[in-house]
C-alpha positions in Angstrom: 127.4 -63.0 -176.3 128.4 -62.0 -172.7 131.5 -60.7 -172.9 132.6 -63.2 -170.2 134.1 -60.9 -167.1 133.9 -62.4 -164.4 132.1 -60.7 -161.3 134.2 -57.8 -159.9 134.6 -56.3 -156.9 132.7 -53.3 -158.3 129.9 -55.5 -159.3 129.6 -56.8 -155.6 127.3 -53.7 -154.2 124.7 -54.0 -157.3 124.5 -57.5 -156.5 123.4 -56.9 -153.1 121.1 -54.3 -154.3 119.6 -57.1 -156.6 119.2 -59.4 -154.0 117.5 -56.8 -151.4 114.9 -56.2 -154.4 116.3 -53.1 -156.4 115.1 -53.1 -159.8 116.9 -50.8 -161.2 120.3 -52.3 -160.2 119.0 -55.3 -161.5 118.3 -53.7 -164.8 121.8 -52.3 -164.7 123.8 -55.3 -163.8 121.7 -57.7 -166.5 121.6 -55.2 -169.3 125.3 -56.8 -170.7 122.9 -60.3 -171.1 119.8 -58.9 -172.4 120.8 -59.9 -176.3 122.0 -63.3 -175.2 118.7 -64.0 -173.5 116.5 -62.2 -176.4 118.4 -64.8 -178.8 117.6 -67.9 -176.3 114.1 -67.1 -175.8 113.3 -66.7 -179.9 115.3 -69.6 -180.1 112.5 -71.4 -177.4 109.5 -70.0 -179.3 110.2 -69.1 -182.8 108.8 -65.8 -182.5 110.5 -62.4 -181.7 106.7 -61.1 -180.2 107.0 -59.8 -177.1 105.1 -62.6 -174.9 102.3 -61.4 -172.6 102.8 -61.6 -169.1 
């Protein structure tokens, strides 16, 4: 589950960088949601195997 924090002023520069295509900033911004996303994907696919892209 996420920590429920609203986006703050300190995250605004990260969001701007993500929108401009900065993958490192995207990773930093989204890391707090990783577990929740993994659980969601598991529920959809019923597997923990990493999907091929």
